BALOBA-1460 file (C-alpha; in Angstrom, 3 decimals):
// residues 258
<rec num="1" residu="m" x="-22.901" y="-18.817" z="10.371"/>
<rec num="2" residu="a" x="-24.099" y="-22.124" z="8.923"/>
<rec num="3" residu="k" x="-21.639" y="-24.958" z="9.298"/>
<rec num="4" residu="l" x="-19.480" y="-25.316" z="6.202"/>
<rec num="5" residu="s" x="-17.740" y="-28.319" z="4.774"/>
<rec num="6" residu="a" x="-13.947" y="-28.257" z="5.025"/>
<rec num="7" residu="a" x="-13.683" y="-27.641" z="1.269"/>
<rec num="8" residu="d" x="-16.098" y="-24.689" z="1.350"/>
<rec num="9" residu="r" x="-14.422" y="-23.211" z="4.421"/>
<rec num="10" residu="q" x="-10.983" y="-23.528" z="2.843"/>
<rec num="11" residu="a" x="-12.186" y="-21.843" z="-0.343"/>
<rec num="12" residu="q" x="-13.478" y="-18.929" z="1.736"/>
<rec num="13" residu="i" x="-10.211" y="-18.765" z="3.661"/>
<rec num="14" residu="v" x="-8.284" y="-18.297" z="0.415"/>
<rec num="15" residu="e" x="-10.691" y="-15.530" z="-0.620"/>
<rec num="16" residu="l" x="-10.344" y="-13.770" z="2.736"/>
<rec num="17" residu="i" x="-6.556" y="-13.895" z="2.612"/>
<rec num="18" residu="n" x="-6.503" y="-12.635" z="-0.965"/>
<rec num="19" residu="n" x="-8.679" y="-9.679" z="0.048"/>
<rec num="20" residu="n" x="-6.855" y="-8.840" z="3.284"/>
<rec num="21" residu="g" x="-3.279" y="-9.804" z="2.471"/>
<rec num="22" residu="t" x="-2.863" y="-11.608" z="5.785"/>
<rec num="23" residu="m" x="-5.079" y="-12.938" z="8.557"/>
<rec num="24" residu="k" x="-4.289" y="-14.496" z="11.908"/>
<rec num="25" residu="i" x="-5.464" y="-17.998" z="12.776"/>
<rec num="26" residu="a" x="-7.450" y="-16.549" z="15.688"/>
<rec num="27" residu="e" x="-9.271" y="-14.172" z="13.339"/>
<rec num="28" residu="l" x="-10.184" y="-17.003" z="10.990"/>
<rec num="29" residu="a" x="-11.353" y="-19.187" z="13.873"/>
<rec num="30" residu="d" x="-13.620" y="-16.394" z="15.125"/>
<rec num="31" residu="f" x="-14.928" y="-15.671" z="11.637"/>
<rec num="32" residu="f" x="-15.882" y="-19.290" z="10.929"/>
<rec num="33" residu="q" x="-16.794" y="-20.069" z="14.540"/>
<rec num="34" residu="v" x="-14.539" y="-23.106" z="14.661"/>
<rec num="35" residu="s" x="-11.544" y="-24.024" z="16.774"/>
<rec num="36" residu="r" x="-8.033" y="-22.791" z="16.050"/>
<rec num="37" residu="e" x="-6.982" y="-26.397" z="15.590"/>
<rec num="38" residu="t" x="-9.555" y="-26.720" z="12.786"/>
<rec num="39" residu="i" x="-8.088" y="-23.657" z="11.087"/>
<rec num="40" residu="r" x="-4.576" y="-25.032" z="11.494"/>
<rec num="41" residu="r" x="-5.671" y="-28.219" z="9.726"/>
<rec num="42" residu="d" x="-7.234" y="-26.100" z="6.982"/>
<rec num="43" residu="m" x="-3.988" y="-24.169" z="6.577"/>
<rec num="44" residu="i" x="-1.947" y="-27.351" z="6.324"/>
<rec num="45" residu="a" x="-4.297" y="-28.582" z="3.588"/>
<rec num="46" residu="l" x="-4.142" y="-25.259" z="1.739"/>
<rec num="47" residu="s" x="-0.368" y="-25.109" z="2.072"/>
<rec num="48" residu="n" x="-0.010" y="-28.631" z="0.689"/>
<rec num="49" residu="a" x="-2.257" y="-27.638" z="-2.211"/>
<rec num="50" residu="g" x="-0.187" y="-24.505" z="-2.884"/>
<rec num="51" residu="s" x="-3.141" y="-22.211" z="-2.200"/>
<rec num="52" residu="a" x="-1.730" y="-20.507" z="0.889"/>
<rec num="53" residu="k" x="1.249" y="-20.576" z="3.201"/>
<rec num="54" residu="k" x="1.541" y="-20.095" z="6.945"/>
<rec num="55" residu="w" x="3.973" y="-17.647" z="8.519"/>
<rec num="56" residu="f" x="4.312" y="-17.503" z="12.303"/>
<rec num="57" residu="n" x="0.816" y="-16.925" z="13.723"/>
<rec num="58" residu="g" x="-0.664" y="-15.492" z="10.532"/>
<rec num="59" residu="t" x="-1.485" y="-16.797" z="7.091"/>
<rec num="60" residu="f" x="-0.308" y="-15.568" z="3.730"/>
<rec num="61" residu="v" x="-1.317" y="-16.148" z="0.144"/>
<rec num="62" residu="s" x="1.223" y="-18.217" z="-1.735"/>
<rec num="63" residu="h" x="1.589" y="-15.564" z="-4.452"/>
<rec num="64" residu="d" x="2.800" y="-12.528" z="-2.523"/>
<rec num="65" residu="f" x="4.138" y="-10.876" z="-5.658"/>
<rec num="66" residu="n" x="0.935" y="-10.550" z="-7.702"/>
<rec num="67" residu="i" x="0.065" y="-7.034" z="-8.880"/>
<rec num="68" residu="q" x="-3.643" y="-6.403" z="-8.372"/>
<rec num="69" residu="p" x="-5.649" y="-3.796" z="-10.308"/>
<rec num="70" residu="v" x="-5.702" y="-0.457" z="-8.511"/>
<rec num="71" residu="d" x="-9.494" y="-0.408" z="-8.102"/>
<rec num="72" residu="t" x="-9.323" y="-3.786" z="-6.324"/>
<rec num="73" residu="r" x="-6.600" y="-2.576" z="-3.965"/>
<rec num="74" residu="l" x="-8.422" y="0.708" z="-3.271"/>
<rec num="75" residu="s" x="-11.382" y="-1.114" z="-1.725"/>
<rec num="76" residu="i" x="-9.218" y="-2.984" z="0.814"/>
<rec num="77" residu="n" x="-9.043" y="-1.303" z="4.257"/>
<rec num="78" residu="q" x="-10.542" y="1.833" z="2.731"/>
<rec num="79" residu="d" x="-11.456" y="3.431" z="6.067"/>
<rec num="80" residu="s" x="-7.888" y="3.256" z="7.344"/>
<rec num="81" residu="k" x="-6.542" y="4.586" z="4.034"/>
<rec num="82" residu="i" x="-8.766" y="7.662" z="4.284"/>
<rec num="83" residu="l" x="-7.600" y="8.412" z="7.832"/>
<rec num="84" residu="i" x="-3.967" y="7.870" z="6.856"/>
<rec num="85" residu="c" x="-4.270" y="10.244" z="3.912"/>
<rec num="86" residu="q" x="-6.019" y="12.919" z="5.963"/>
<rec num="87" residu="e" x="-2.983" y="12.913" z="8.234"/>
<rec num="88" residu="v" x="-0.658" y="13.620" z="5.291"/>
<rec num="89" residu="f" x="-1.818" y="17.217" z="4.906"/>
<rec num="90" residu="q" x="-0.051" y="18.414" z="8.048"/>
<rec num="91" residu="f" x="3.259" y="17.663" z="6.323"/>
<rec num="92" residu="i" x="2.502" y="19.416" z="3.023"/>
<rec num="93" residu="p" x="2.980" y="23.194" z="2.666"/>
<rec num="94" residu="e" x="0.467" y="25.250" z="0.722"/>
<rec num="95" residu="n" x="1.083" y="25.553" z="-3.025"/>
<rec num="96" residu="a" x="3.585" y="22.699" z="-2.901"/>
<rec num="97" residu="v" x="4.744" y="20.613" z="-5.851"/>
<rec num="98" residu="v" x="3.538" y="17.111" z="-4.987"/>
<rec num="99" residu="f" x="4.307" y="13.798" z="-6.658"/>
<rec num="100" residu="i" x="1.696" y="11.051" z="-6.274"/>
<rec num="101" residu="d" x="2.598" y="7.509" z="-7.263"/>
<rec num="102" residu="a" x="0.322" y="4.764" z="-8.592"/>
<rec num="103" residu="g" x="-0.432" y="3.036" z="-5.289"/>
<rec num="104" residu="s" x="-3.980" y="2.589" z="-4.025"/>
<rec num="105" residu="t" x="-3.398" y="4.553" z="-0.804"/>
<rec num="106" residu="a" x="-1.760" y="7.334" z="-2.826"/>
<rec num="107" residu="l" x="-4.869" y="7.324" z="-5.032"/>
<rec num="108" residu="c" x="-6.966" y="7.801" z="-1.915"/>
<rec num="109" residu="f" x="-4.792" y="10.831" z="-1.106"/>
<rec num="110" residu="a" x="-5.405" y="12.169" z="-4.635"/>
<rec num="111" residu="q" x="-9.136" y="11.990" z="-3.983"/>
<rec num="112" residu="l" x="-8.729" y="14.160" z="-0.885"/>
<rec num="113" residu="l" x="-6.344" y="16.555" z="-2.634"/>
<rec num="114" residu="s" x="-8.876" y="17.081" z="-5.432"/>
<rec num="115" residu="q" x="-11.039" y="18.911" z="-2.877"/>
<rec num="116" residu="k" x="-8.275" y="21.499" z="-2.323"/>
<rec num="117" residu="s" x="-6.616" y="24.020" z="-4.630"/>
<rec num="118" residu="g" x="-3.301" y="25.706" z="-5.352"/>
<rec num="119" residu="y" x="-1.097" y="22.630" z="-5.629"/>
<rec num="120" residu="t" x="0.982" y="21.438" z="-8.559"/>
<rec num="121" residu="v" x="0.578" y="17.682" z="-8.800"/>
<rec num="122" residu="i" x="2.861" y="15.429" z="-10.805"/>
<rec num="123" residu="t" x="1.784" y="11.835" z="-11.224"/>
<rec num="124" residu="n" x="2.314" y="8.749" z="-13.338"/>
<rec num="125" residu="s" x="-1.074" y="7.444" z="-12.197"/>
<rec num="126" residu="i" x="-3.853" y="7.827" z="-14.753"/>
<rec num="127" residu="a" x="-6.371" y="6.995" z="-12.027"/>
<rec num="128" residu="a" x="-5.025" y="9.806" z="-9.820"/>
<rec num="129" residu="a" x="-4.988" y="12.251" z="-12.736"/>
<rec num="130" residu="n" x="-8.631" y="11.462" z="-13.502"/>
<rec num="131" residu="v" x="-9.592" y="12.139" z="-9.892"/>
<rec num="132" residu="l" x="-7.561" y="15.348" z="-9.732"/>
<rec num="133" residu="a" x="-9.112" y="16.619" z="-12.985"/>
<rec num="134" residu="n" x="-12.217" y="17.459" z="-10.961"/>
<rec num="135" residu="g" x="-10.303" y="19.867" z="-8.695"/>
<rec num="136" residu="n" x="-8.505" y="23.194" z="-8.936"/>
<rec num="137" residu="n" x="-4.892" y="22.043" z="-8.910"/>
<rec num="138" residu="q" x="-2.422" y="22.026" z="-11.776"/>
<rec num="139" residu="v" x="-1.980" y="18.393" z="-12.842"/>
<rec num="140" residu="i" x="1.024" y="17.156" z="-14.810"/>
<rec num="141" residu="i" x="1.079" y="13.591" z="-16.111"/>
<rec num="142" residu="t" x="4.460" y="12.045" z="-16.796"/>
<rec num="143" residu="g" x="4.924" y="10.504" z="-20.229"/>
<rec num="144" residu="g" x="5.379" y="6.791" z="-20.709"/>
<rec num="145" residu="s" x="3.745" y="3.536" z="-21.686"/>
<rec num="146" residu="l" x="0.288" y="2.772" z="-20.308"/>
<rec num="147" residu="n" x="-0.240" y="-0.203" z="-18.000"/>
<rec num="148" residu="i" x="-3.999" y="-0.743" z="-18.217"/>
<rec num="149" residu="s" x="-4.223" y="-3.072" z="-15.221"/>
<rec num="150" residu="v" x="-2.546" y="-0.689" z="-12.771"/>
<rec num="151" residu="m" x="-3.646" y="2.444" z="-14.678"/>
<rec num="152" residu="n" x="-0.236" y="4.075" z="-14.633"/>
<rec num="153" residu="v" x="2.469" y="5.028" z="-17.124"/>
<rec num="154" residu="t" x="6.046" y="3.774" z="-16.901"/>
<rec num="155" residu="g" x="9.138" y="3.465" z="-19.056"/>
<rec num="156" residu="m" x="12.018" y="5.657" z="-20.232"/>
<rec num="157" residu="q" x="9.842" y="8.720" z="-20.856"/>
<rec num="158" residu="t" x="8.647" y="8.617" z="-17.271"/>
<rec num="159" residu="i" x="12.182" y="8.118" z="-15.945"/>
<rec num="160" residu="e" x="13.647" y="10.929" z="-18.059"/>
<rec num="161" residu="f" x="10.900" y="13.318" z="-16.955"/>
<rec num="162" residu="l" x="11.344" y="12.565" z="-13.246"/>
<rec num="163" residu="e" x="15.136" y="12.860" z="-13.495"/>
<rec num="164" residu="r" x="14.768" y="16.518" z="-14.511"/>
<rec num="165" residu="i" x="12.329" y="17.779" z="-11.892"/>
<rec num="166" residu="k" x="12.477" y="18.712" z="-8.227"/>
<rec num="167" residu="i" x="9.560" y="17.934" z="-5.931"/>
<rec num="168" residu="d" x="8.508" y="19.391" z="-2.583"/>
<rec num="169" residu="v" x="6.728" y="16.263" z="-1.345"/>
<rec num="170" residu="s" x="6.469" y="12.736" z="-2.743"/>
<rec num="171" residu="i" x="3.506" y="10.591" z="-1.683"/>
<rec num="172" residu="l" x="4.417" y="6.944" z="-2.102"/>
<rec num="173" residu="g" x="2.735" y="3.646" z="-1.395"/>
<rec num="174" residu="s" x="4.294" y="0.358" z="-0.403"/>
<rec num="175" residu="e" x="3.514" y="-3.271" z="-0.960"/>
<rec num="176" residu="g" x="4.274" y="-5.657" z="1.891"/>
<rec num="177" residu="f" x="7.581" y="-4.788" z="3.541"/>
<rec num="178" residu="q" x="8.076" y="-7.762" z="5.819"/>
<rec num="179" residu="r" x="11.680" y="-9.011" z="5.487"/>
<rec num="180" residu="h" x="12.699" y="-5.685" z="3.904"/>
<rec num="181" residu="n" x="14.517" y="-2.684" z="5.346"/>
<rec num="182" residu="g" x="12.338" y="-0.194" z="3.529"/>
<rec num="183" residu="p" x="9.140" y="0.298" z="1.524"/>
<rec num="184" residu="s" x="8.715" y="-2.046" z="-1.410"/>
<rec num="185" residu="s" x="6.975" y="-2.826" z="-4.672"/>
<rec num="186" residu="n" x="6.212" y="-5.863" z="-6.837"/>
<rec num="187" residu="d" x="6.701" y="-3.988" z="-10.123"/>
<rec num="188" residu="f" x="10.239" y="-3.382" z="-11.444"/>
<rec num="189" residu="d" x="9.157" y="-0.360" z="-13.525"/>
<rec num="190" residu="d" x="7.352" y="1.098" z="-10.519"/>
<rec num="191" residu="i" x="10.449" y="0.626" z="-8.353"/>
<rec num="192" residu="q" x="12.550" y="2.855" z="-10.622"/>
<rec num="193" residu="i" x="9.918" y="5.577" z="-10.540"/>
<rec num="194" residu="k" x="9.612" y="5.473" z="-6.760"/>
<rec num="195" residu="k" x="13.396" y="5.637" z="-6.373"/>
<rec num="196" residu="l" x="13.519" y="8.859" z="-8.401"/>
<rec num="197" residu="a" x="10.551" y="10.303" z="-6.534"/>
<rec num="198" residu="v" x="12.430" y="9.782" z="-3.256"/>
<rec num="199" residu="k" x="15.715" y="11.112" z="-4.630"/>
<rec num="200" residu="n" x="14.260" y="14.328" z="-6.078"/>
<rec num="201" residu="a" x="11.874" y="15.258" z="-3.261"/>
<rec num="202" residu="m" x="12.583" y="17.487" z="-0.270"/>
<rec num="203" residu="t" x="10.171" y="15.340" z="1.768"/>
<rec num="204" residu="s" x="9.216" y="11.724" z="1.114"/>
<rec num="205" residu="i" x="6.103" y="10.277" z="2.737"/>
<rec num="206" residu="v" x="5.114" y="6.614" z="2.588"/>
<rec num="207" residu="v" x="1.440" y="5.870" z="3.196"/>
<rec num="208" residu="a" x="0.355" y="2.284" z="3.853"/>
<rec num="209" residu="d" x="-2.037" y="0.471" z="6.164"/>
<rec num="210" residu="s" x="-0.595" y="-1.702" z="8.923"/>
<rec num="211" residu="r" x="-1.288" y="-5.052" z="7.224"/>
<rec num="212" residu="k" x="1.615" y="-4.321" z="4.834"/>
<rec num="213" residu="a" x="3.981" y="-5.009" z="7.739"/>
<rec num="214" residu="s" x="2.923" y="-8.665" z="7.652"/>
<rec num="215" residu="v" x="3.160" y="-9.273" z="3.900"/>
<rec num="216" residu="s" x="6.188" y="-9.822" z="1.699"/>
<rec num="217" residu="a" x="6.858" y="-8.017" z="-1.572"/>
<rec num="218" residu="l" x="9.429" y="-8.416" z="-4.312"/>
<rec num="219" residu="m" x="11.924" y="-5.585" z="-3.806"/>
<rec num="220" residu="q" x="12.377" y="-2.497" z="-1.684"/>
<rec num="221" residu="y" x="12.785" y="0.836" z="-3.459"/>
<rec num="222" residu="a" x="14.312" y="2.848" z="-0.595"/>
<rec num="223" residu="d" x="15.784" y="2.440" z="2.866"/>
<rec num="224" residu="w" x="13.590" y="3.624" z="5.729"/>
<rec num="225" residu="k" x="16.271" y="6.175" z="6.615"/>
<rec num="226" residu="d" x="15.618" y="7.859" z="3.252"/>
<rec num="227" residu="i" x="11.894" y="8.232" z="4.061"/>
<rec num="228" residu="d" x="10.905" y="11.271" z="6.134"/>
<rec num="229" residu="y" x="7.519" y="9.992" z="7.333"/>
<rec num="230" residu="f" x="5.745" y="6.658" z="7.381"/>
<rec num="231" residu="i" x="2.029" y="7.159" z="8.023"/>
<rec num="232" residu="t" x="-0.054" y="4.125" z="8.932"/>
<rec num="233" residu="d" x="-2.854" y="3.004" z="11.253"/>
<rec num="234" residu="d" x="-2.520" y="2.115" z="14.920"/>
<rec num="235" residu="a" x="-2.811" y="-1.636" z="14.282"/>
<rec num="236" residu="l" x="0.882" y="-1.622" z="13.330"/>
<rec num="237" residu="p" x="2.563" y="-4.246" z="15.562"/>
<rec num="238" residu="e" x="4.433" y="-2.539" z="18.411"/>
<rec num="239" residu="q" x="7.706" y="-4.309" z="17.680"/>
<rec num="240" residu="v" x="7.580" y="-3.242" z="14.030"/>
<rec num="241" residu="a" x="6.885" y="0.356" z="15.067"/>
<rec num="242" residu="i" x="9.861" y="0.321" z="17.450"/>
<rec num="243" residu="q" x="12.163" y="-0.970" z="14.715"/>
<rec num="244" residu="l" x="10.963" y="1.554" z="12.143"/>
<rec num="245" residu="k" x="11.289" y="4.493" z="14.534"/>
<rec num="246" residu="e" x="15.034" y="3.906" z="14.590"/>
<rec num="247" residu="f" x="15.163" y="5.045" z="10.972"/>
<rec num="248" residu="t" x="12.146" y="7.217" z="10.144"/>
<rec num="249" residu="n" x="9.282" y="9.181" z="11.684"/>
<rec num="250" residu="v" x="6.355" y="6.822" z="12.234"/>
<rec num="251" residu="v" x="2.934" y="8.485" z="12.440"/>
<rec num="252" residu="t" x="-0.050" y="6.327" z="13.382"/>
<rec num="253" residu="v" x="-3.695" y="7.278" z="13.107"/>
<rec num="254" residu="s" x="-6.320" y="5.929" z="15.471"/>
<rec num="255" residu="m" x="-8.989" y="3.628" z="14.061"/>
<rec num="256" residu="n" x="-11.207" y="3.962" z="17.148"/>
<rec num="257" residu="n" x="-13.495" y="6.479" z="15.469"/>
<rec num="258" residu="t" x="-14.187" y="4.391" z="12.354"/>
C-alpha cells in the first residue's frame, strides 16, 4: 500500500469502522502497514474531532445508534451471515409458521428460505417479502406504515396484528449488544415488534455476526434468557460466549471454510 498522509489514512479509518462496526488497533495497523502507535495517534485525532471513539483495544464510530439502510447492512460480513442462516434450519420444523424481522441477517435467512417450500412466513420486512415472493411459501405481510430506508412496516397496525397471532419460530436480528443483557435495536418501533415476536413464539432465534458483541446499540428488546438460540460465527470472543451461555443456547458456525 502506498504511504498515505495522516489525513487520508484517518479518512479511510472512519470508512472502515463505518463499514465493519468495530476494528481493533492491530487490524488497522496491519491494514495500513504502520505501527500501532501511529494508529493510536490517529484515533486520538479522530476522537478529538468527534469522528470516532476508542473503546478498550478496539475502535468504534461515534454514532453507534445510526440506522443504516438494509441493503447497506446486508453487504457487511455477508459470508458469515450466510453460514449463520444455514445453521438456523436445524431448529425449524417442516411447515412451521415463521416470523422474520427486518434485520439484514434475517433478510439473508429469507433468501435461503425462498429456496424451500411449505412454510408460512409472517414478516414486517418488505425486502424479505420481495425475496420470498420468488419461492413456494405462504407469505403474510403485517400491516403498518412504510419506512423506506429500512424497507419495513411498523406502527399500531403491525403491533395489533402481531398481538393476535402465535408463531412457531421467530427469526430476529440484533444491533450491537455490548453493555446490554440481551439483543438490541436502535429503532423504537422495531423494538416493540421484536418484543411481540419473542413473546408470541414457541422458539425465538437471534441471528447476528460476532462483531455485534463489540458494538453498542440503543435499547435491548429481550433478555438473553428469553431467547432460545443465539446463532453467530466463531469469532465471538470467548468471554462473551461464556457469559451468554449462562442464559441461552449459543451456536457458533465455523468460518474456516469461507
